[in-house]
mmCIF file as gemmi writes it, N, C-alpha and C atoms, coordinates in Angstrom:
data_model
loop_
_atom_site.group_PDB
_atom_site.id
_atom_site.type_symbol
_atom_site.label_atom_id
_atom_site.label_alt_id
_atom_site.label_comp_id
_atom_site.label_asym_id
_atom_site.label_entity_id
_atom_site.label_seq_id
_atom_site.pdbx_PDB_ins_code
_atom_site.Cartn_x
_atom_site.Cartn_y
_atom_site.Cartn_z
_atom_site.occupancy
_atom_site.B_iso_or_equiv
_atom_site.pdbx_formal_charge
_atom_site.auth_seq_id
_atom_site.auth_asym_id
_atom_site.pdbx_PDB_model_num
ATOM 1 N N . UNK Axp A 1 ? 0.843 -1.192 0 1 0 ? 1 A 1
ATOM 2 C CA . UNK Axp A 1 ? 0 0 0 1 0 ? 1 A 1
ATOM 3 C C . UNK Axp A 1 ? 0.881 1.245 0 1 0 ? 1 A 1
ATOM 4 N N . UNK Axp A 2 ? 0.49 2.209 -0.762 1 0 ? 2 A 1
ATOM 5 C CA . UNK Axp A 2 ? 1.25 3.432 -0.913 1 0 ? 2 A 1
ATOM 6 C C . UNK Axp A 2 ? 1.06 4.339 0.307 1 0 ? 2 A 1
ATOM 7 N N . UNK Axp A 3 ? 2.154 4.881 0.818 1 0 ? 3 A 1
ATOM 8 C CA . UNK Axp A 3 ? 2.081 5.805 1.928 1 0 ? 3 A 1
ATOM 9 C C . UNK Axp A 3 ? 1.988 7.219 1.363 1 0 ? 3 A 1
ATOM 10 N N . UNK Axp A 4 ? 0.795 7.771 1.388 1 0 ? 4 A 1
ATOM 11 C CA . UNK Axp A 4 ? 0.532 9.065 0.764 1 0 ? 4 A 1
ATOM 12 C C . UNK Axp A 4 ? 1.325 10.178 1.434 1 0 ? 4 A 1
ATOM 13 N N . UNK Axp A 5 ? 1.442 10.127 2.748 1 0 ? 5 A 1
ATOM 14 C CA . UNK Axp A 5 ? 2.188 11.164 3.465 1 0 ? 5 A 1
ATOM 15 C C . UNK Axp A 5 ? 3.638 11.21 2.993 1 0 ? 5 A 1
ATOM 16 N N . UNK Axp A 6 ? 4.27 10.056 2.873 1 0 ? 6 A 1
ATOM 17 C CA . UNK Axp A 6 ? 5.653 10.002 2.398 1 0 ? 6 A 1
ATOM 18 C C . UNK Axp A 6 ? 5.777 10.495 0.966 1 0 ? 6 A 1
ATOM 19 N N . UNK Axp A 7 ? 4.803 10.15 0.144 1 0 ? 7 A 1
ATOM 20 C CA . UNK Axp A 7 ? 4.805 10.604 -1.25 1 0 ? 7 A 1
ATOM 21 C C . UNK Axp A 7 ? 4.759 12.129 -1.316 1 0 ? 7 A 1
ATOM 22 N N . UNK Axp A 8 ? 3.866 12.729 -0.542 1 0 ? 8 A 1
ATOM 23 C CA . UNK Axp A 8 ? 3.719 14.187 -0.549 1 0 ? 8 A 1
ATOM 24 C C . UNK Axp A 8 ? 4.972 14.851 0.002 1 0 ? 8 A 1
ATOM 25 N N . UNK Axp A 9 ? 5.513 14.307 1.085 1 0 ? 9 A 1
ATOM 26 C CA . UNK Axp A 9 ? 6.735 14.87 1.659 1 0 ? 9 A 1
ATOM 27 C C . UNK Axp A 9 ? 7.878 14.814 0.645 1 0 ? 9 A 1
ATOM 28 N N . UNK Axp A 10 ? 7.985 13.705 -0.059 1 0 ? 10 A 1
ATOM 29 C CA . UNK Axp A 10 ? 9.048 13.569 -1.055 1 0 ? 10 A 1
ATOM 30 C C . UNK Axp A 10 ? 8.9 14.605 -2.161 1 0 ? 10 A 1
ATOM 31 N N . UNK Axp A 11 ? 7.689 14.789 -2.63 1 0 ? 11 A 1
ATOM 32 C CA . UNK Axp A 11 ? 7.432 15.776 -3.685 1 0 ? 11 A 1
ATOM 33 C C . UNK Axp A 11 ? 7.804 17.176 -3.218 1 0 ? 11 A 1
ATOM 34 N N . UNK Axp A 12 ? 7.376 17.532 -2.014 1 0 ? 12 A 1
ATOM 35 C CA . UNK Axp A 12 ? 7.669 18.862 -1.479 1 0 ? 12 A 1
ATOM 36 C C . UNK Axp A 12 ? 9.162 19.087 -1.297 1 0 ? 12 A 1
ATOM 37 N N . UNK Axp A 13 ? 9.847 18.1 -0.755 1 0 ? 13 A 1
ATOM 38 C CA . UNK Axp A 13 ? 11.293 18.223 -0.534 1 0 ? 13 A 1
ATOM 39 C C . UNK Axp A 13 ? 12.017 18.339 -1.87 1 0 ? 13 A 1
ATOM 40 N N . UNK Axp A 14 ? 11.641 17.51 -2.819 1 0 ? 14 A 1
ATOM 41 C CA . UNK Axp A 14 ? 12.304 17.527 -4.122 1 0 ? 14 A 1
ATOM 42 C C . UNK Axp A 14 ? 12.105 18.866 -4.829 1 0 ? 14 A 1
ATOM 43 N N . UNK Axp A 15 ? 10.895 19.374 -4.805 1 0 ? 15 A 1
ATOM 44 C CA . UNK Axp A 15 ? 10.635 20.67 -5.436 1 0 ? 15 A 1
ATOM 45 C C . UNK Axp A 15 ? 11.398 21.791 -4.745 1 0 ? 15 A 1
ATOM 46 N N . UNK Axp A 16 ? 11.446 21.751 -3.426 1 0 ? 16 A 1
ATOM 47 C CA . UNK Axp A 16 ? 12.192 22.769 -2.68 1 0 ? 16 A 1
ATOM 48 C C . UNK Axp A 16 ? 13.675 22.707 -3.02 1 0 ? 16 A 1
ATOM 49 N N . UNK Axp A 17 ? 14.224 21.505 -3.089 1 0 ? 17 A 1
ATOM 50 C CA . UNK Axp A 17 ? 15.637 21.344 -3.438 1 0 ? 17 A 1
ATOM 51 C C . UNK Axp A 17 ? 15.915 21.87 -4.845 1 0 ? 17 A 1
ATOM 52 N N . UNK Axp A 18 ? 15.039 21.562 -5.779 1 0 ? 18 A 1
ATOM 53 C CA . UNK Axp A 18 ? 15.222 22.036 -7.148 1 0 ? 18 A 1
ATOM 54 C C . UNK Axp A 18 ? 15.134 23.554 -7.229 1 0 ? 18 A 1
ATOM 55 N N . UNK Axp A 19 ? 14.213 24.139 -6.467 1 0 ? 19 A 1
ATOM 56 C CA . UNK Axp A 19 ? 14.112 25.603 -6.417 1 0 ? 19 A 1
ATOM 57 C C . UNK Axp A 19 ? 15.376 26.217 -5.822 1 0 ? 19 A 1
ATOM 58 N N . UNK Axp A 20 ? 15.907 25.586 -4.779 1 0 ? 20 A 1
ATOM 59 C CA . UNK Axp A 20 ? 17.139 26.077 -4.155 1 0 ? 20 A 1
ATOM 60 C C . UNK Axp A 20 ? 18.309 26.01 -5.13 1 0 ? 20 A 1
ATOM 61 N N . UNK Axp A 21 ? 18.381 24.942 -5.898 1 0 ? 21 A 1
ATOM 62 C CA . UNK Axp A 21 ? 19.45 24.805 -6.881 1 0 ? 21 A 1
ATOM 63 C C . UNK Axp A 21 ? 19.316 25.858 -7.97 1 0 ? 21 A 1
ATOM 64 N N . UNK Axp A 22 ? 18.099 26.093 -8.41 1 0 ? 22 A 1
ATOM 65 C CA . UNK Axp A 22 ? 17.863 27.096 -9.448 1 0 ? 22 A 1
ATOM 66 C C . UNK Axp A 22 ? 18.223 28.493 -8.95 1 0 ? 22 A 1
ATOM 67 N N . UNK Axp A 23 ? 18.011 28.747 -7.652 1 0 ? 23 A 1
ATOM 68 C CA . UNK Axp A 23 ? 18.326 30.052 -7.069 1 0 ? 23 A 1
ATOM 69 C C . UNK Axp A 23 ? 19.81 30.194 -6.734 1 0 ? 23 A 1
ATOM 70 N N . UNK Axp A 24 ? 20.568 29.112 -6.886 1 0 ? 24 A 1
ATOM 71 C CA . UNK Axp A 24 ? 22.001 29.182 -6.654 1 0 ? 24 A 1
ATOM 72 C C . UNK Axp A 24 ? 22.448 28.783 -5.259 1 0 ? 24 A 1
ATOM 73 N N . UNK Axp A 25 ? 21.55 28.24 -4.46 1 0 ? 25 A 1
ATOM 74 C CA . UNK Axp A 25 ? 21.905 27.834 -3.099 1 0 ? 25 A 1
ATOM 75 C C . UNK Axp A 25 ? 22.55 26.451 -3.049 1 0 ? 25 A 1
ATOM 76 N N . UNK Axp A 26 ? 22.337 25.636 -4.092 1 0 ? 26 A 1
ATOM 77 C CA . UNK Axp A 26 ? 22.914 24.292 -4.16 1 0 ? 26 A 1
ATOM 78 C C . UNK Axp A 26 ? 23.602 24.105 -5.507 1 0 ? 26 A 1
ATOM 79 N N . UNK Axp A 27 ? 24.711 23.379 -5.487 1 0 ? 27 A 1
ATOM 80 C CA . UNK Axp A 27 ? 25.36 23.009 -6.741 1 0 ? 27 A 1
ATOM 81 C C . UNK Axp A 27 ? 24.645 21.775 -7.302 1 0 ? 27 A 1
ATOM 82 N N . UNK Axp A 28 ? 24.967 21.402 -8.518 1 0 ? 28 A 1
ATOM 83 C CA . UNK Axp A 28 ? 24.361 20.219 -9.128 1 0 ? 28 A 1
ATOM 84 C C . UNK Axp A 28 ? 24.701 18.962 -8.324 1 0 ? 28 A 1
ATOM 85 N N . UNK Axp A 29 ? 25.921 18.89 -7.844 1 0 ? 29 A 1
ATOM 86 C CA . UNK Axp A 29 ? 26.344 17.734 -7.05 1 0 ? 29 A 1
ATOM 87 C C . UNK Axp A 29 ? 25.583 17.681 -5.718 1 0 ? 29 A 1
ATOM 88 N N . UNK Axp A 30 ? 25.424 18.83 -5.081 1 0 ? 30 A 1
ATOM 89 C CA . UNK Axp A 30 ? 24.678 18.887 -3.826 1 0 ? 30 A 1
ATOM 90 C C . UNK Axp A 30 ? 23.218 18.516 -4.042 1 0 ? 30 A 1
ATOM 91 N N . UNK Axp A 31 ? 22.648 18.957 -5.15 1 0 ? 31 A 1
ATOM 92 C CA . UNK Axp A 31 ? 21.266 18.628 -5.475 1 0 ? 31 A 1
ATOM 93 C C . UNK Axp A 31 ? 21.097 17.126 -5.655 1 0 ? 31 A 1
ATOM 94 N N . UNK Axp A 32 ? 21.998 16.518 -6.366 1 0 ? 32 A 1
ATOM 95 C CA . UNK Axp A 32 ? 21.936 15.074 -6.593 1 0 ? 32 A 1
ATOM 96 C C . UNK Axp A 32 ? 22.014 14.312 -5.274 1 0 ? 32 A 1
ATOM 97 N N . UNK Axp A 33 ? 22.928 14.725 -4.417 1 0 ? 33 A 1
ATOM 98 C CA . UNK Axp A 33 ? 23.082 14.073 -3.118 1 0 ? 33 A 1
ATOM 99 C C . UNK Axp A 33 ? 21.85 14.269 -2.252 1 0 ? 33 A 1
ATOM 100 N N . UNK Axp A 34 ? 21.322 15.475 -2.229 1 0 ? 34 A 1
ATOM 101 C CA . UNK Axp A 34 ? 20.145 15.769 -1.418 1 0 ? 34 A 1
ATOM 102 C C . UNK Axp A 34 ? 18.931 14.981 -1.905 1 0 ? 34 A 1
ATOM 103 N N . UNK Axp A 35 ? 18.778 14.854 -3.216 1 0 ? 35 A 1
ATOM 104 C CA . UNK Axp A 35 ? 17.658 14.082 -3.76 1 0 ? 35 A 1
ATOM 105 C C . UNK Axp A 35 ? 17.79 12.606 -3.387 1 0 ? 35 A 1
ATOM 106 N N . UNK Axp A 36 ? 19.014 12.098 -3.439 1 0 ? 36 A 1
ATOM 107 C CA . UNK Axp A 36 ? 19.246 10.697 -3.059 1 0 ? 36 A 1
ATOM 108 C C . UNK Axp A 36 ? 18.881 10.478 -1.588 1 0 ? 36 A 1
ATOM 109 N N . UNK Axp A 37 ? 19.266 11.414 -0.738 1 0 ? 37 A 1
ATOM 110 C CA . UNK Axp A 37 ? 18.941 11.313 0.683 1 0 ? 37 A 1
ATOM 111 C C . UNK Axp A 37 ? 17.435 11.401 0.924 1 0 ? 37 A 1
ATOM 112 N N . UNK Axp A 38 ? 16.749 12.216 0.152 1 0 ? 38 A 1
ATOM 113 C CA . UNK Axp A 38 ? 15.293 12.319 0.27 1 0 ? 38 A 1
ATOM 114 C C . UNK Axp A 38 ? 14.628 10.992 -0.101 1 0 ? 38 A 1
ATOM 115 N N . UNK Axp A 39 ? 15.136 10.347 -1.129 1 0 ? 39 A 1
ATOM 116 C CA . UNK Axp A 39 ? 14.589 9.04 -1.524 1 0 ? 39 A 1
ATOM 117 C C . UNK Axp A 39 ? 14.824 8.03 -0.412 1 0 ? 39 A 1
ATOM 118 N N . UNK Axp A 40 ? 16.02 8.049 0.184 1 0 ? 40 A 1
ATOM 119 C CA . UNK Axp A 40 ? 16.316 7.117 1.27 1 0 ? 40 A 1
ATOM 120 C C . UNK Axp A 40 ? 15.404 7.359 2.477 1 0 ? 40 A 1
ATOM 121 N N . UNK Axp A 41 ? 15.133 8.626 2.777 1 0 ? 41 A 1
ATOM 122 C CA . UNK Axp A 41 ? 14.315 8.947 3.949 1 0 ? 41 A 1
ATOM 123 C C . UNK Axp A 41 ? 12.839 8.62 3.736 1 0 ? 41 A 1
ATOM 124 N N . UNK Axp A 42 ? 12.296 9.011 2.609 1 0 ? 42 A 1
ATOM 125 C CA . UNK Axp A 42 ? 10.855 8.869 2.396 1 0 ? 42 A 1
ATOM 126 C C . UNK Axp A 42 ? 10.467 7.609 1.641 1 0 ? 42 A 1
ATOM 127 N N . UNK Axp A 43 ? 11.369 7.068 0.853 1 0 ? 43 A 1
ATOM 128 C CA . UNK Axp A 43 ? 11.142 5.834 0.091 1 0 ? 43 A 1
ATOM 129 C C . UNK Axp A 43 ? 9.759 5.759 -0.547 1 0 ? 43 A 1
ATOM 130 N N . UNK Axp A 44 ? 9.421 6.77 -1.332 1 0 ? 44 A 1
ATOM 131 C CA . UNK Axp A 44 ? 8.098 6.711 -1.974 1 0 ? 44 A 1
ATOM 132 C C . UNK Axp A 44 ? 8.036 5.586 -3 1 0 ? 44 A 1
ATOM 133 N N . UNK Axp A 45 ? 6.928 4.918 -3.064 1 0 ? 45 A 1
ATOM 134 C CA . UNK Axp A 45 ? 6.809 3.762 -3.967 1 0 ? 45 A 1
ATOM 135 C C . UNK Axp A 45 ? 6.814 4.165 -5.424 1 0 ? 45 A 1
ATOM 136 N N . UNK Axp A 46 ? 6.478 5.42 -5.733 1 0 ? 46 A 1
ATOM 137 C CA . UNK Axp A 46 ? 6.411 5.861 -7.126 1 0 ? 46 A 1
ATOM 138 C C . UNK Axp A 46 ? 7.74 6.402 -7.644 1 0 ? 46 A 1
ATOM 139 N N . UNK Axp A 47 ? 8.756 6.449 -6.813 1 0 ? 47 A 1
ATOM 140 C CA . UNK Axp A 47 ? 10.036 7.005 -7.243 1 0 ? 47 A 1
ATOM 141 C C . UNK Axp A 47 ? 10.858 5.916 -7.927 1 0 ? 47 A 1
ATOM 142 N N . UNK Axp A 48 ? 11.298 6.203 -9.136 1 0 ? 48 A 1
ATOM 143 C CA . UNK Axp A 48 ? 12.061 5.233 -9.906 1 0 ? 48 A 1
ATOM 144 C C . UNK Axp A 48 ? 13.478 5.698 -10.138 1 0 ? 48 A 1
ATOM 145 N N . UNK Axp A 49 ? 14.007 6.595 -9.323 1 0 ? 49 A 1
ATOM 146 C CA . UNK Axp A 49 ? 15.344 7.158 -9.502 1 0 ? 49 A 1
ATOM 147 C C . UNK Axp A 49 ? 16.4 6.193 -9.019 1 0 ? 49 A 1
């Protein structure tokens, strides 16, 4: 069964990280690492990264 809360949290975190990278607060390498950590923390079932 899909955990909706984790799915939503993952989406919000990922979008925030991408916005931060676009604004210059994160490098591409930092963004990649942060996204990987978000997947590890929330483990959404729909993530195929």
